[in-house]
TORPAKOL-385338 format. One record per residue (C-alpha): x, y, z; residue number from 1; residue in three letters. Coordinates in nm, 4 decimals, padded with zeros to 6 digits. Layout:
<nodes>
        u        v        w pos code
        X        Y        Z NUM  ALA
...
</nodes>
This chain:
<nodes>
        u        v        w pos code
  02.7988 -00.6512  01.5056   1  MET
  02.5308 -00.5163  01.7414   2  ASP
  02.1820 -00.6308  01.6402   3  PHE
  01.9917 -00.4729  01.9303   4  GLN
  01.8320 -00.1924  01.7243   5  SER
  01.6299 -00.4669  01.5550   6  LEU
  01.4054 -00.4943  01.8600   7  LYS
  01.2600 -00.1433  01.8270   8  SER
  01.1194  00.0084  01.5072   9  PRO
  01.2125  00.3591  01.6233  10  LEU
  01.5656  00.2558  01.7198  11  ALA
  01.6181  00.0981  01.3780  12  PHE
  01.4672  00.3949  01.1919  13  LEU
  01.6712  00.6300  01.4108  14  GLY
  01.9915  00.5109  01.2440  15  GLU
  01.8687  00.6833  00.9268  16  LEU
  01.5777  00.9177  01.0048  17  VAL
  01.6356  01.2393  01.2054  18  PRO
  01.5237  01.2076  01.5660  19  ASP
  01.3160  01.5242  01.5285  20  SER
  01.0845  01.3266  01.2988  21  GLN
  01.0620  01.0296  01.5354  22  LEU
  01.0295  01.1973  01.8766  23  ALA
  00.6508  01.2298  01.8596  24  SER
  00.6155  00.8546  01.7949  25  LEU
  00.7775  00.7321  02.1168  26  LYS
  00.4444  00.7230  02.3005  27  ASP
  00.2902  00.5367  02.0067  28  TYR
  00.5617  00.2694  02.0145  29  GLU
  00.5282  00.2423  02.3937  30  SER
  00.1527  00.1899  02.3641  31  TRP
  00.2109 -00.1010  02.1299  32  TRP
  00.4530 -00.2594  02.3748  33  LEU
  00.2220 -00.2228  02.6751  34  THR
 -00.1263 -00.2751  02.5227  35  GLU
 -00.1399 -00.3013  02.1472  36  GLY
  00.0503 -00.6256  02.0987  37  THR
 -00.1955 -00.8269  02.3096  38  ALA
 -00.4930 -00.6768  02.1244  39  ILE
 -00.3331 -00.7485  01.7878  40  SER
 -00.2635 -01.1117  01.8785  41  GLU
 -00.6236 -01.1592  01.9959  42  ALA
 -00.7657 -01.0104  01.6749  43  VAL
 -00.5443 -01.2365  01.4634  44  ASP
 -00.6421 -01.5478  01.6610  45  ARG
 -01.0107 -01.4617  01.6232  46  ALA
 -00.9785 -01.4869  01.2445  47  GLY
 -01.2169 -01.3285  00.9967  48  THR
 -01.4624 -01.0956  01.1728  49  PRO
 -01.8372 -01.1458  01.1474  50  TRP
 -02.0536 -00.9574  00.9012  51  LEU
 -02.3991 -00.8770  01.0369  52  ARG
 -02.5974 -00.7900  00.7275  53  MET
 -02.9356 -00.7115  00.8884  54  PHE
 -03.0561 -00.5802  01.2201  55  ASP
 -03.3276 -00.7574  01.4205  56  GLN
 -03.5992 -00.5852  01.2232  57  PHE
 -03.4695 -00.6853  00.8819  58  GLY
 -03.3051 -00.3562  00.7906  59  LYS
 -02.9814 -00.3892  00.5934  60  ARG
 -02.6891 -00.2647  00.8059  61  THR
 -02.3747 -00.4518  00.6858  62  ASP
 -02.2027 -00.4114  01.0215  63  GLU
 -01.8564 -00.5621  01.0734  64  ILE
 -01.8244 -00.7158  01.4201  65  LEU
 -01.4717 -00.6788  01.5544  66  PHE
 -01.3943 -00.7039  01.9272  67  PRO
 -01.4275 -00.3609  02.0927  68  PRO
 -01.0504 -00.3484  02.1575  69  ASP
 -00.9926 -00.3626  01.7818  70  TYR
 -01.1398 -00.0160  01.7420  71  TRP
 -00.9225  00.1073  02.0300  72  LYS
 -00.6153 -00.0278  01.8522  73  MET
 -00.7204  00.1244  01.5197  74  LEU
 -00.7907  00.4667  01.6701  75  ARG
 -00.4418  00.4928  01.8210  76  ARG
 -00.2793  00.5323  01.4799  77  GLY
 -00.5308  00.7904  01.3693  78  TYR
 -00.4769  00.9841  01.6924  79  GLU
 -00.0996  00.9659  01.6392  80  ALA
 -00.1492  01.1445  01.3066  81  GLY
 -00.1693  00.8779  01.0354  82  ALA
 -00.3867  01.1141  00.8295  83  ILE
 -00.4034  01.4607  00.9800  84  TRP
 -00.0277  01.5090  01.0210  85  LYS
  00.0230  01.4671  00.6458  86  ALA
 -00.1828  01.7788  00.5881  87  PHE
 -00.0528  01.9776  00.8809  88  GLU
  00.2788  02.0425  00.7077  89  GLY
  00.2081  01.9125  00.3560  90  ASP
  00.4499  01.6247  00.4122  91  SER
  00.3706  01.2539  00.3896  92  LEU
  00.6791  01.1413  00.5838  93  ARG
  00.5024  01.1189  00.9192  94  MET
  00.2275  00.9035  00.7728  95  HIS
  00.4787  00.6443  00.6522  96  TYR
  00.6728  00.6516  00.9787  97  LEU
  00.3491  00.5788  01.1670  98  ILE
  00.2756  00.3080  00.9131  99  ASP
  00.6192  00.1553  00.9743 100  TYR
  00.5783  00.1408  01.3519 101  VAL
  00.2280 -00.0026  01.3096 102  THR
  00.3381 -00.2742  01.0680 103  CYS
  00.6258 -00.3813  01.2937 104  PHE
  00.3562 -00.4892  01.5402 105  PHE
  00.0640 -00.5634  01.3038 106  ASP
  00.1192 -00.5697  00.9264 107  ALA
 -00.2512 -00.5692  00.8450 108  GLY
 -00.3382 -00.2619  01.0485 109  LEU
 -00.1217 -00.0410  00.8306 110  GLY
 -00.3692 -00.0971  00.5459 111  CYS
 -00.6602  00.1116  00.6869 112  PRO
 -00.4216  00.4013  00.7415 113  TYR
 -00.2707  00.3927  00.3934 114  ILE
 -00.5998  00.3540  00.2062 115  VAL
 -00.7478  00.6336  00.4167 116  SER
 -00.4548  00.8520  00.3073 117  LEU
 -00.5029  00.7354 -00.0521 118  SER
 -00.8644  00.8552 -00.0297 119  THR
 -00.7862  01.1863  00.1379 120  THR
 -00.5103  01.2940 -00.1028 121  VAL
 -00.7130  01.2810 -00.4283 122  PRO
 -01.0082  01.4463 -00.2537 123  LEU
 -00.7804  01.7303 -00.1456 124  ARG
 -00.6078  01.7555 -00.4842 125  LYS
 -00.8972  01.7028 -00.7222 126  TYR
 -01.2232  01.7407 -00.5321 127  GLY
 -01.4410  02.0446 -00.5889 128  THR
 -01.4556  02.3003 -00.3079 129  PRO
 -01.8029  02.1664 -00.2232 130  GLU
 -01.6761  01.8089 -00.1928 131  LEU
 -01.3812  01.9144  00.0185 132  GLN
 -01.5969  02.1206  00.2520 133  ALA
 -01.8362  01.8301  00.2972 134  ARG
 -01.5925  01.5434  00.3511 135  PHE
 -01.2381  01.6578  00.4377 136  LEU
 -01.3141  01.7733  00.7940 137  PRO
 -01.4402  01.4225  00.8782 138  HIS
 -01.1210  01.2603  00.7448 139  LEU
 -00.8897  01.5019  00.9253 140  LEU
 -01.0223  01.4747  01.2795 141  ARG
 -00.7460  01.4351  01.5380 142  ARG
 -00.9246  01.2466  01.8168 143  ASP
 -00.9478  00.9060  01.6474 144  GLY
 -01.3141  00.9484  01.5496 145  THR
 -01.2238  01.0387  01.1932 146  ASN
 -01.3875  00.8785  00.8942 147  TRP
 -01.1912  00.6083  00.7169 148  GLN
 -01.1174  00.5769  00.3475 149  GLY
 -01.0771  00.2875  00.1051 150  ALA
 -00.9529  00.2348 -00.2522 151  THR
 -01.1551 -00.0060 -00.4647 152  TRP
 -01.0332 -00.0778 -00.8158 153  MET
 -01.0152 -00.4585 -00.8486 154  THR
 -01.2996 -00.6672 -00.9890 155  GLU
 -01.3389 -01.0424 -01.0166 156  VAL
 -01.1394 -01.0754 -01.3408 157  LYS
 -00.8280 -00.9308 -01.1769 158  GLY
 -00.6566 -00.6075 -01.0843 159  GLY
 -00.3555 -00.5714 -01.3128 160  SER
 -00.5428 -00.5174 -01.6409 161  ASP
 -00.7774 -00.2445 -01.5237 162  LEU
 -00.8605 -00.1378 -01.8781 163  GLY
 -01.0168 -00.4727 -01.9629 164  ALA
 -01.1411 -00.5814 -01.6223 165  ASN
 -01.3216 -00.2805 -01.4725 166  VAL
 -01.6865 -00.3215 -01.5658 167  GLU
 -01.8429 -00.0921 -01.3068 168  THR
 -02.0491  00.1642 -01.4971 169  LEU
 -02.1166  00.5257 -01.4057 170  ALA
 -02.3972  00.7451 -01.5322 171  ARG
 -02.4473  01.1115 -01.4537 172  PRO
 -02.7414  01.2204 -01.2416 173  VAL
 -02.9820  01.4419 -01.4293 174  GLN
 -03.1311  01.6983 -01.1930 175  GLN
 -03.3361  02.0058 -01.2551 176  THR
 -03.3634  02.1086 -00.8915 177  VAL
 -03.0704  02.1109 -00.6528 178  GLN
 -03.1310  02.1072 -00.2797 179  SER
 -02.9146  02.3257 -00.0606 180  ALA
 -02.7564  02.0186  00.0983 181  ALA
 -02.6653  01.8502 -00.2311 182  SER
 -02.3333  01.8527 -00.4110 183  ILE
 -02.3214  02.0250 -00.7497 184  ASN
 -02.5340  01.8009 -00.9800 185  PRO
 -02.2825  01.8175 -01.2670 186  GLU
 -02.0422  01.6316 -01.0392 187  ASN
 -02.2879  01.3646 -00.9200 188  ARG
 -02.3060  01.0161 -01.0694 189  TRP
 -02.4587  00.6749 -01.0002 190  LEU
 -02.2324  00.3665 -01.0042 191  LEU
 -02.3351  00.0060 -01.0653 192  THR
 -02.0942 -00.2861 -01.0473 193  GLY
 -01.9074 -00.5221 -00.8149 194  ASP
 -01.5660 -00.4825 -00.6543 195  LYS
 -01.4019 -00.8102 -00.5574 196  TYR
 -01.1066 -00.7228 -00.3293 197  PHE
 -01.2264 -00.4275 -00.1241 198  SER
 -00.9824 -00.3601  00.1583 199  SER
 -01.1040 -00.1647  00.4602 200  ASN
 -01.4576 -00.2454  00.3612 201  VAL
 -01.7067 -00.0562  00.5750 202  GLY
 -01.5144  00.2707  00.5356 203  ALA
 -01.7148  00.5911  00.5317 204  GLU
 -01.5613  00.6984  00.1992 205  LEU
 -01.4042  00.5084 -00.0887 206  ALA
 -01.2413  00.6060 -00.4149 207  ILE
 -01.3665  00.3793 -00.6906 208  VAL
 -01.2629  00.3190 -01.0519 209  ALA
 -01.5546  00.3088 -01.2959 210  ALA
 -01.6278  00.3648 -01.6641 211  ARG
 -01.8795  00.6253 -01.7793 212  PRO
 -02.1730  00.4586 -01.9484 213  GLU
 -02.1316  00.4390 -02.3254 214  GLY
 -01.7547  00.4824 -02.3180 215  ALA
 -01.5625  00.2147 -02.5038 216  ARG
 -01.2969  00.0336 -02.3025 217  LYS
 -01.0306  00.1870 -02.5227 218  SER
 -01.1423  00.5274 -02.4016 219  GLY
 -01.2719  00.6485 -02.7390 220  THR
 -01.6378  00.6606 -02.6386 221  GLY
 -01.7312  00.4002 -02.9028 222  VAL
 -01.8636  00.0607 -02.7853 223  PRO
 -01.6448 -00.2373 -02.8874 224  PRO
 -01.7738 -00.4369 -03.1842 225  VAL
 -01.6292 -00.7733 -03.0815 226  ASN
 -01.4418 -00.9516 -02.8061 227  HIS
 -01.1057 -00.9302 -02.9825 228  ALA
 -01.1355 -00.5539 -03.0010 229  GLN
 -01.2449 -00.5422 -02.6369 230  ASP
 -00.9443 -00.7549 -02.5334 231  ALA
 -00.7148 -00.4725 -02.6498 232  ARG
 -00.8845 -00.2339 -02.4098 233  ALA
 -00.6833  00.0367 -02.2409 234  THR
 -00.7487  00.1995 -01.9047 235  PRO
 -00.7891  00.5486 -02.0491 236  HIS
 -01.1678  00.5368 -02.0380 237  GLY
 -01.1669  00.4935 -01.6606 238  LEU
 -01.2647  00.7693 -01.4194 239  VAL
 -01.2100  00.8048 -01.0443 240  LEU
 -01.5099  00.8630 -00.8175 241  PHE
 -01.5653  00.9299 -00.4477 242  LEU
 -01.8315  00.6998 -00.2988 243  VAL
 -01.9725  00.7662  00.0514 244  PRO
 -02.0858  00.4864  00.2812 245  ARG
 -02.4316  00.6428  00.3081 246  TYR
 -02.6591  00.8147  00.0618 247  ARG
 -02.7743  01.1690  00.1191 248  GLU
 -03.0997  01.0275  00.2611 249  ASN
 -02.9044  00.8241  00.5202 250  GLY
 -02.9496  00.4796  00.3615 251  GLU
 -02.6618  00.2456  00.2754 252  LEU
 -02.4916  00.3527 -00.0460 253  ASN
 -02.3021  00.0282 -00.1072 254  TYR
 -02.3525 -00.3265  00.0178 255  PHE
 -02.1035 -00.5807  00.1544 256  ILE
 -02.1685 -00.9184 -00.0038 257  ARG
 -01.9226 -01.1078  00.2170 258  ARG
 -01.5915 -01.0779  00.3991 259  LEU
 -01.2839 -01.2597  00.2705 260  LYS
 -01.1241 -01.5331  00.4807 261  ASN
 -00.7550 -01.4435  00.4336 262  LYS
 -00.4498 -01.6299  00.5629 263  ILE
 -00.3250 -01.3130  00.7307 264  GLY
 -00.3857 -00.9380  00.7735 265  THR
 -00.7001 -01.0130  00.9715 266  ARG
 -00.6855 -00.6675  01.1265 267  SER
 -00.8097 -00.5152  00.8012 268  VAL
 -01.1515 -00.6310  00.6771 269  PRO
 -01.1526 -00.7214  00.3083 270  THR
 -01.4790 -00.7934  00.1327 271  GLY
 -01.6822 -00.7939 -00.1859 272  GLU
 -01.8780 -00.4757 -00.2510 273  VAL
 -02.1963 -00.4324 -00.4507 274  GLU
 -02.2571 -00.0900 -00.6024 275  LEU
 -02.6224 -00.0488 -00.7017 276  ARG
 -02.6937  00.2997 -00.8346 277  ASP
 -02.4556  00.4132 -00.5632 278  SER
 -02.4181  00.7886 -00.5269 279  GLU
 -02.0717  00.9003 -00.6365 280  ALA
 -01.8834  01.2203 -00.7091 281  TYR
 -01.6350  01.2747 -00.9885 282  LEU
 -01.2768  01.3521 -00.8866 283  LEU
 -01.0733  01.5607 -01.1280 284  GLY
 -01.0957  01.5732 -01.5043 285  ARG
 -01.2475  01.2632 -01.6686 286  PRO
 -00.9560  01.2373 -01.9140 287  ASP
 -00.7159  01.2230 -01.6185 288  TRP
 -00.8950  00.9277 -01.4583 289  GLY
 -00.6273  00.6618 -01.5008 290  ILE
 -00.3572  00.9001 -01.3791 291  TYR
 -00.5516  00.9729 -01.0616 292  LEU
 -00.6048  00.6006 -01.0086 293  ILE
 -00.2305  00.5380 -01.0446 294  LEU
 -00.1456  00.8280 -00.8135 295  GLU
 -00.3571  00.6680 -00.5411 296  SER
 -00.2066  00.3286 -00.6126 297  LEU
  00.1437  00.4728 -00.5760 298  ASN
  00.0569  00.6160 -00.2340 299  LEU
 -00.0511  00.2684 -00.1232 300  SER
  00.2485  00.1086 -00.2912 301  ARG
  00.4861  00.3105 -00.0758 302  VAL
  00.2822  00.2009  00.2277 303  GLY
  00.3380 -00.1587  00.1165 304  ASN
  00.7111 -00.0900  00.0959 305  ILE
  00.7172  00.0475  00.4505 306  ALA
  00.5093 -00.2465  00.5734 307  GLY
  00.7402 -00.4961  00.4050 308  SER
  01.0575 -00.3546  00.5600 309  VAL
  00.8869 -00.3295  00.8992 310  ALA
  00.7734 -00.6906  00.8861 311  LEU
  01.1187 -00.8022  00.7727 312  ALA
  01.2643 -00.6210  01.0746 313  GLN
  01.0086 -00.7831  01.3056 314  ARG
  01.0893 -01.1298  01.1718 315  ALA
  01.4606 -01.0714  01.2204 316  LEU
  01.4015 -00.9260  01.5687 317  ALA
  01.1990 -01.2291  01.6761 318  ASP
  01.4627 -01.4623  01.5309 319  ALA
  01.7278 -01.2752  01.7321 320  LEU
  01.5333 -01.2993  02.0581 321  THR
  01.4845 -01.6721  02.0086 322  PHE
  01.8472 -01.7306  01.9038 323  ALA
  01.9725 -01.5508  02.2149 324  GLU
  01.7621 -01.7754  02.4386 325  GLY
  01.7830 -02.1141  02.2632 326  ARG
  02.0865 -02.3139  02.3796 327  VAL
  02.2244 -02.5946  02.1615 328  ALA
  02.5570 -02.7725  02.1937 329  PHE
  02.6453 -02.5767  02.5026 330  GLY
  02.5810 -02.2157  02.3934 331  LYS
  02.3070 -01.9872  02.2565 332  PRO
  02.2578 -02.0566  01.8886 333  ILE
  02.3324 -01.6922  01.8024 334  ILE
  02.6915 -01.7645  01.9059 335  GLU
  02.7339 -02.0428  01.6510 336  HIS
  02.9399 -01.9110  01.3560 337  PRO
  02.6993 -02.0097  01.0760 338  LEU
  02.3943 -01.8675  01.2535 339  MET
  02.5742 -01.5433  01.3350 340  ARG
  02.6941 -01.5116  00.9761 341  ARG
  02.3351 -01.5520  00.8545 342  GLN
  02.2196 -01.2799  01.0933 343  PHE
  02.4925 -01.0459  00.9723 344  GLU
  02.4009 -01.1010  00.6076 345  GLU
  02.0321 -01.0422  00.6684 346  ARG
  02.0943 -00.7384  00.8848 347  PHE
  02.2956 -00.5859  00.6002 348  ALA
  02.0126 -00.6626  00.3554 349  GLN
  01.7618 -00.5070  00.5917 350  LEU
  01.9625 -00.1851  00.6135 351  ARG
  01.9770 -00.1740  00.2330 352  ASP
  01.5994 -00.2213  00.2211 353  ALA
  01.5519  00.0542  00.4788 354  ARG
  01.7537  00.2959  00.2621 355  ALA
  01.5515  00.2069 -00.0476 356  LEU
  01.2264  00.2505  00.1455 357  MET
  01.3298  00.5907  00.2817 358  TRP
  01.4321  00.7085 -00.0660 359  GLU
  01.0907  00.6116 -00.2030 360  ALA
  00.9225  00.8018  00.0811 361  ILE
  01.1345  01.1139  00.0311 362  GLN
  01.0876  01.1153 -00.3465 363  LEU
  00.7126  01.0728 -00.3044 364  LEU
  00.7133  01.3613 -00.0581 365  ASP
  00.8659  01.5808 -00.3299 366  GLU
  00.6202  01.4927 -00.6071 367  VAL
  00.2876  01.3887 -00.4505 368  TRP
  00.1216  01.7222 -00.5197 369  GLN
  00.2082  01.7192 -00.8913 370  GLN
 -00.0698  01.6733 -01.1473 371  THR
 -00.0481  01.5467 -01.5063 372  PRO
  00.1782  01.6109 -01.6965 373  ARG
  00.4389  01.4931 -01.4497 374  TYR
  00.8025  01.5985 -01.4152 375  SER
  01.1101  01.3813 -01.4608 376  ASP
  01.1358  01.3729 -01.0825 377  ARG
  00.7962  01.2030 -01.0694 378  TYR
  00.9137  00.9358 -01.3140 379  HIS
  01.2224  00.8817 -01.0988 380  LEU
  00.9912  00.8252 -00.8026 381  PHE
  00.7861  00.5780 -01.0072 382  ARG
  01.0881  00.3665 -01.0952 383  LEU
  01.2222  00.3678 -00.7387 384  VAL
  00.8779  00.2711 -00.6070 385  ALA
  00.8508 -00.0214 -00.8507 386  HIS
  01.1996 -00.1428 -00.7589 387  LEU
  01.1337 -00.1081 -00.3868 388  ALA
  00.7909 -00.2721 -00.3923 389  LYS
  00.9281 -00.5651 -00.5934 390  TYR
  01.2337 -00.6239 -00.3754 391  TRP
  01.1144 -00.5441 -00.0226 392  THR
  00.7972 -00.7520 -00.0423 393  ALA
  00.9939 -01.0599 -00.1407 394  GLU
  01.2534 -00.9811  00.1275 395  LEU
  00.9764 -00.9824  00.3902 396  ALA
  00.8656 -01.3292  00.2779 397  VAL
  01.2182 -01.4670  00.2863 398  GLN
  01.2938 -01.3157  00.6282 399  PHE
  00.9685 -01.4502  00.7730 400  ALA
  01.0484 -01.7954  00.6326 401  LYS
  01.4000 -01.7812  00.7779 402  TRP
  01.2616 -01.6713  01.1166 403  ASN
  01.0528 -01.9886  01.1129 404  MET
  01.3655 -02.1924  01.0374 405  GLU
  01.5525 -02.0313  01.3291 406  VAL
  01.2675 -02.1294  01.5607 407  HIS
  01.2716 -02.4879  01.4313 408  GLY
  00.9652 -02.6848  01.5362 409  GLY
  00.8395 -02.3928  01.7457 410  MET
  00.8178 -02.1877  01.4283 411  GLY
  00.5332 -02.3880  01.2791 412  VAL
  00.3105 -02.3701  01.5875 413  LEU
  00.0216 -02.1253  01.5560 414  ALA
  00.0473 -02.0373  01.9255 415  GLU
  00.3738 -01.8462  01.8602 416  TYR
  00.4401 -01.5506  01.6333 417  THR
  00.6801 -01.6944  01.3739 418  ALA
  00.3909 -01.8666  01.1986 419  GLU
  00.1920 -01.5420  01.1946 420  ARG
  00.4660 -01.3310  01.0364 421  TRP
  00.4949 -01.5768  00.7478 422  LEU
  00.1174 -01.5637  00.6922 423  ARG
  00.1230 -01.1847  00.7020 424  GLU
  00.4266 -01.1625  00.4730 425  ALA
  00.2740 -01.3781  00.1989 426  MET
  00.0190 -01.1065  00.1224 427  ILE
  00.2725 -00.8255  00.0750 428  LEU
  00.3924 -00.9297 -00.2754 429  PRO
  00.0263 -00.9362 -00.3880 430  ILE
 -00.0980 -00.6049 -00.2459 431  TRP
 -00.0682 -00.3017 -00.4745 432  GLU
  00.0609 -00.4982 -00.7717 433  GLY
  00.2330 -00.8343 -00.7975 434  THR
  00.6086 -00.8662 -00.8642 435  PRO
  00.5160 -00.9312 -01.2281 436  HIS
  00.3326 -00.5961 -01.2397 437  ARG
  00.6215 -00.4077 -01.0769 438  GLN
  00.8664 -00.5405 -01.3342 439  MET
  00.6450 -00.4570 -01.6312 440  LEU
  00.5585 -00.1094 -01.5041 441  ASP
  00.9240 -00.0467 -01.4208 442  GLY
  01.0206 -00.1596 -01.7709 443  LEU
  00.7592  00.0744 -01.9168 444  GLU
  00.8841  00.3818 -01.7296 445  VAL
  01.2408  00.3031 -01.8381 446  MET
  01.1358  00.2441 -02.1970 447  ASP
  00.9066  00.5442 -02.2387 448  ARG
  01.0410  00.7979 -01.9881 449  LYS
  01.4091  00.6956 -01.9699 450  ARG
  01.3681  00.6849 -01.5928 451  ALA
  01.6785  00.4683 -01.5506 452  HIS
  01.8930  00.7534 -01.6835 453  GLU
  01.7387  00.9850 -01.4230 454  ILE
  01.8025  00.7205 -01.1570 455  LEU
  02.1664  00.6748 -01.2534 456  PHE
  02.2274  01.0505 -01.2502 457  ALA
  02.0657  01.0551 -00.9052 458  HIS
  02.2887  00.7732 -00.7772 459  LEU
  02.6130  00.8625 -00.9576 460  ALA
  02.7758  01.0693 -00.6779 461  PRO
  02.7482  00.7711 -00.4421 462  HIS
  02.7669  00.4672 -00.6727 463  ALA
  03.0586  00.2412 -00.7532 464  ASP
  03.1553  00.3598 -01.1030 465  LYS
  03.2193  00.0142 -01.2459 466  LEU
  02.8936 -00.1230 -01.1064 467  GLU
  02.7051  00.1769 -01.2410 468  LEU
  02.8614  00.1393 -01.5838 469  GLN
  02.7817 -00.2319 -01.5917 470  ASP
  02.4130 -00.2024 -01.4913 471  ILE
  02.3647  00.0948 -01.7242 472  SER
  02.5090 -00.0983 -02.0182 473  SER
  02.2947 -00.4042 -01.9426 474  ARG
  01.9773 -00.1968 -01.9306 475  ILE
  02.0511 -00.0198 -02.2592 476  GLU
  02.1151 -00.3526 -02.4299 477  GLN
  01.7953 -00.4932 -02.2830 478  HIS
  01.5811 -00.2026 -02.3980 479  LEU
  01.6874 -00.2636 -02.7577 480  HIS
  01.5623 -00.6240 -02.7576 481  LEU
  01.2410 -00.7226 -02.9404 482  PRO
  00.9311 -00.6573 -02.7276 483  ALA
  00.8557 -01.0181 -02.6285 484  GLU
  01.2184 -01.0959 -02.5483 485  GLU
  01.2486 -00.7723 -02.3533 486  LYS
  00.9516 -00.8639 -02.1340 487  GLU
  01.0443 -01.2284 -02.0896 488  ALA
  01.3976 -01.1535 -01.9713 489  GLY
  01.3396 -00.8554 -01.7430 490  ILE
  01.3418 -01.0289 -01.4025 491  GLU
  01.7157 -01.0893 -01.3423 492  PRO
  01.7990 -00.7376 -01.4581 493  LEU
  01.5211 -00.5787 -01.2536 494  PHE
  01.6292 -00.7683 -00.9424 495  ARG
  01.9911 -00.6613 -00.9905 496  ASP
  01.8848 -00.3002 -01.0452 497  LEU
  01.6798 -00.3047 -00.7239 498  ALA
  01.9687 -00.4463 -00.5219 499  MET
  02.2214 -00.2076 -00.6783 500  PHE
  01.9966  00.0895 -00.5999 501  THR
  01.9429 -00.0261 -00.2424 502  ALA
  02.3155 -00.0877 -00.1796 503  ARG
  02.4107  00.2488 -00.3262 504  THR
  02.1558  00.4360 -00.1175 505  LEU
  02.2632  00.2501  00.1977 506  ALA
  02.6264  00.3381  00.1233 507  GLY
  02.5322  00.7034  00.0715 508  LYS
  02.3672  00.7102  00.4127 509  ASN
  02.6747  00.5614  00.5819 510  ARG
  02.9039  00.8336  00.4417 511  VAL
</nodes>
């Protein structure tokens, strides 16, 4: 088996993705090989960047101090089309291909691109014409000077239970006079609250989840009467807002309390954000708020899938390079039967993961412009995305761990890359919903929308009939269990469904 395509993200993608979609990225990959890799390694070694909160005269600035080459590295992806190409042809495929190449070299740097996309899409879909005219041109610049976006939902109590944990409040601005430069006052709000995990902090625009003042956490508009009632809160009272970095008068509109010291992904700044009567603009209908939040989350989730497969490929590529050069017992260790068998097994898994990733991207590309109420095709995408996020993120961790094992003692030294890929990989199962969250949301879309039936009809022409019958029967039996038993026992079934889907899609692509 020839493993050489592992050493190039475009070569590996080219076994599945048409070359016409990859040709424009050859210069981008070459730049990473000649310049970007050294910059990325320096940024990672430098650790958490500095936050300069005040200038020399005491004015609050909240400036993030990266090395100058960091901004050069970041701009390359934006110039390549990480945002603007998605809107040139109304297709998100190119964004995720750029994200894949980026994450092969630097898993953290893919985050600014995906959250910028996840800010631009809802603005384009749900923003008023005035909002779009004011902000979209800045996001869609092609020379790398574009504004960046961010998606801030999580607060200190956690991110999974948004209904109970989002305490940021929004109140409408009451205006009697509207200046010519102002956005429509009916759309303008003030937000107060704290966001705890704010990726790409410092961005010029952010989409933020908040609750209109006076709205009960269950979404009924009635304040809760006690903690027990509040604990049953749902996310349906939440609304999505667009928050600029600066107020209309030019002052800071949100404040960075501190930057997080993370084990990896140091090329994306993550911080705590304070919103203090921060100017914000409503996106879409208030009663659609949670759906808009989940749409944005799903865009980022697919980015996490692409990043996971890319990092898994990078870990396997580095293991291959080392195994070809390390000699033990008279020959390179790649030539030892057990080591070669392990490579073959992981290479097969990686190709399955690639097929699952590409299916999630293509399904998203079909449905991303839909609005509530969504089609069956959208629910199929949701299930595939949950399966892929769950399985590929864990695969990246296991491949990075195995890469360290292949390197032996060299793998644990911070001066070489094996240690870095494991640090970077450990964050991927957490971003955009933990494995626990993927399983529960996947169970929900099967239970309520019968998405597994749509999936099986989608896979049937390419699936092994006995395997399909078996997994279908197991799922139907599982869905008839009592609620607590159904939740408690979902993991083995969900894992098997993810692997079955990946294998079937990989087999389809080999036909």
